[in-house]
C-alpha positions in Angstrom: 5.6 9.0 -6.4 7.0 5.9 -4.6 7.3 6.5 -0.8 8.0 4.3 2.1 6.3 4.8 5.5 7.8 3.3 8.3 6.3 1.8 11.4 2.6 1.6 10.4 2.3 -1.2 12.6 3.7 -1.5 16.2 5.9 -4.6 17.6 2.6 -5.6 19.6 0.5 -5.2 16.4 3.1 -7.6 14.3 3.0 -10.1 16.7 -0.5 -10.3 16.8 -0.7 -10.3 13.0 1.8 -13.0 12.8 0.1 -15.3 15.1 -3.2 -15.0 13.5 -1.7 -15.6 10.2 0.2 -18.5 11.3 -3.0 -20.5 11.8 -5.0 -19.0 8.9 -5.8 -21.1 5.8 -4.5 -19.9 2.8 -6.0 -20.5 -0.8 -4.7 -20.1 -4.3 -4.0 -16.2 -4.6 -5.8 -16.1 -8.1 -8.8 -15.8 -6.3 -8.5 -12.1 -6.8 -6.5 -11.9 -10.0 -7.9 -10.6 -13.1 -7.5 -12.3 -16.7 -4.1 -10.9 -17.5 -2.7 -11.1 -13.7 -3.8 -15.0 -13.3 -1.2 -15.8 -15.6 1.5 -14.3 -13.9 0.4 -14.9 -10.5 1.7 -17.7 -8.0 0.9 -17.0 -4.5 -1.3 -17.8 -1.7 -3.9 -15.6 -0.1 -6.6 -15.4 2.7 -9.9 -15.0 1.3 -11.3 -11.7 1.5 -14.1 -12.8 3.9 -11.9 -14.8 5.9 -12.4 -13.6 9.9 -8.6 -13.2 10.2 -8.4 -10.8 6.8 -11.2 -8.7 8.6 -9.8 -8.5 11.9 -6.2 -7.7 10.5 -7.9 -5.4 8.1 -9.3 -3.3 10.7 -6.0 -3.2 12.5 -4.2 -1.9 9.7 -6.9 0.5 8.9 -7.1 1.8 12.3 -3.3 2.5 12.0 -3.5 4.2 8.8 -6.0 6.5 9.8 -3.5 7.4 12.6 -0.4 7.8 10.5 0.1 11.7 9.3 2.6 10.9 6.4 0.4 8.4 5.0 -2.6 10.8 4.9 -0.4 13.5 3.4 0.8 11.5 0.9 -2.0 9.6 -0.3 -5.0 12.3 0.5 -7.1 8.9 1.0 -10.7 9.2 -0.2 -11.6 5.4 0.0 -9.3 2.5 1.0 -9.7 -0.9 -0.3 -10.1 -3.5 2.6 -6.6 -5.1 3.2 -5.8 -8.1 1.8 -3.0 -10.5 2.5 -0.6 -12.6 0.7 2.2 -15.5 1.2 5.1 -16.2 -1.0 7.4 -19.3 -0.6 8.8 -22.3 -2.3 9.8 -20.4 -5.5 6.4 -18.3 -5.9 6.3 -15.3 -7.8 3.8 -12.4 -9.3 5.2 -11.9 -12.7 5.2 -8.2 -14.3 1.4 -6.6 -14.2 -0.4 -3.4 -13.8 -3.2 -3.6 -11.1 -6.8 -3.5 -12.1 -7.8 0.0 -12.5 -11.3 -0.6 -10.8 -11.9 -3.1 -7.6 -15.1 -3.9 -6.3 -15.3 -4.4 -2.4 -16.8 -8.2 -2.2 -20.1 -8.5 -1.0 -20.9 -4.8 -1.7 -21.9 -2.7 -4.3 -18.8 -0.3 -3.8 -16.1 0.3 -6.4 -12.6 1.6 -5.7 -10.5 3.4 -8.1 -7.2 2.2 -7.5 -4.9 5.5 -7.7 -2.3 4.0 -5.4 -1.1 0.8 -4.8 0.1 -0.1 -1.1 2.3 -3.1 0.2 2.7 -3.6 4.0 5.4 -6.1 4.7 4.8 -8.4 7.8 7.9 -10.5 8.3 11.7 -9.3 8.6 13.4 -9.3 5.2 15.9 -11.6 6.7 13.2 -14.3 6.9 13.4 -14.8 3.2 15.3 -14.7 0.1 14.1 -12.9 -2.9 10.4 -11.6 -2.8 11.5 -8.2 -3.7 8.7 -5.8 -5.0 10.0 -4.4 -8.3 8.2 -1.4 -9.5 9.0 0.4 -12.8 8.7 4.1 -12.8 9.9 7.1 -15.0 13.6 6.4 -13.4 13.8 2.9 -14.1 13.3 -0.1 -11.6 13.1 0.4 -8.0 13.2 -2.7 -5.7 11.8 -2.7 -2.5 12.1 -5.0 0.3 11.3 -3.4 3.8 11.6 -4.1 7.5 8.1 -5.7 9.3 5.9 -3.0 9.8 6.9 -0.9 7.0 4.6 0.1 3.9 5.5 1.3 0.4 3.1 3.4 -1.6 3.4 3.8 -5.5 1.1 4.5 -8.3 -1.2 1.7 -9.2 -0.4 2.5 -13.0 3.2 1.1 -12.7 4.2 -1.9 -14.1 5.5 -4.2 -11.0 6.2 -7.7 -9.9 7.3 -9.5 -7.0 10.4 -11.6 -7.3 10.6 -15.5 -6.9 11.1 -16.3 -2.9 13.6 -19.0 -2.8 13.8 -19.5 1.3 11.5 -18.8 4.1 8.1 -16.9 3.5 7.3 -13.6 2.3 4.0 -12.7 4.1 2.6 -9.1 3.5 -0.7 -6.9 3.3 -1.7 -5.2 -0.1 -4.4 -3.1 -0.7 -5.6 0.1 -2.8 -6.3 4.0 -2.1 -8.7 6.1 -4.1 -7.4 9.2 -3.6 -9.0 12.9 -3.7 -6.5 14.0 -5.9 -6.2 11.0 -8.7 -3.2 12.5 -10.5 0.2 11.1 -9.4 1.9 14.6 -9.9 -0.5 16.7 -8.7 -0.4 14.4 -5.5 3.3 14.6 -5.3 3.4 18.4 -5.5 0.8 18.5 -2.7 2.8 16.3 -0.7 6.1 18.2 -1.0 4.3 21.5 -0.3 2.7 20.0 3.0 6.1 18.9 4.2 7.6 22.3 3.5 4.7 24.2 5.5 5.5 21.4 8.6 8.8 22.5 8.5 7.9 26.3 8.3 5.4 25.6 11.4 8.3 24.0 13.5 10.4 27.0 13.0 7.6 29.5 13.8 7.8 31.0 10.3 5.1 33.3 9.5 5.3 32.1 5.5 3.6 29.2 6.9 0.3 30.6 7.0 0.7 31.8 3.0 1.7 28.5 1.9 -0.7 27.1 3.8 -3.5 29.2 1.7 -1.7 28.0 -1.5 -1.7 24.5 -0.4 -5.5 24.3 0.4 -6.4 26.4 -2.9 -4.6 24.0 -4.8 -6.2 21.1 -3.2 -9.7 22.8 -3.8 -8.9 22.8 -7.4 -7.9 19.4 -7.8 -9.6 17.4 -5.1 -12.9 15.2 -6.0 -15.1 14.4 -3.2 
């Protein structure tokens, strides 16, 4: 499932993020790349331990926790602390698949990467190129969203970031370990959840029955 979630960050939060990131010290993005990814990766990144990364990462995690659409779609168990990257001057990230397991720097905690997330922090008109291209069952999908919007997609997907030929593409990226690791099952639960919400808005008594179905499926499939 590839899903766009709008307005993760408010205008005020985006302004704060831009101000902080404009003053930050960026390093070569290969610092967090695996062996294969390092060959394809050409961008700049904030170190994981950078105070700006920690501050903005906390802001993003707080926004995600308050976003019902994200919770319904991802069913998050653990979220990797958000990272931040910057592409400019022709930089890109060639076709790759994200590592299956990520270790949180400075801790023994490991996260299984079920879902990849990209949160756009600048407007699409501020740069040329930089599309996130995700290959799925139905072909290649190109994603370039307004600032504050986020895309979720299976971490098993082949994907790339096209070269940025003007301006700078700045964003946050991270991974989610879901309570339901299988993408098809998560998609089914998400569709069922949206249907239940519509029934509740209509005060339809069937909402109770379908809510029971939802939770019984979740009980079978969830790993907690």
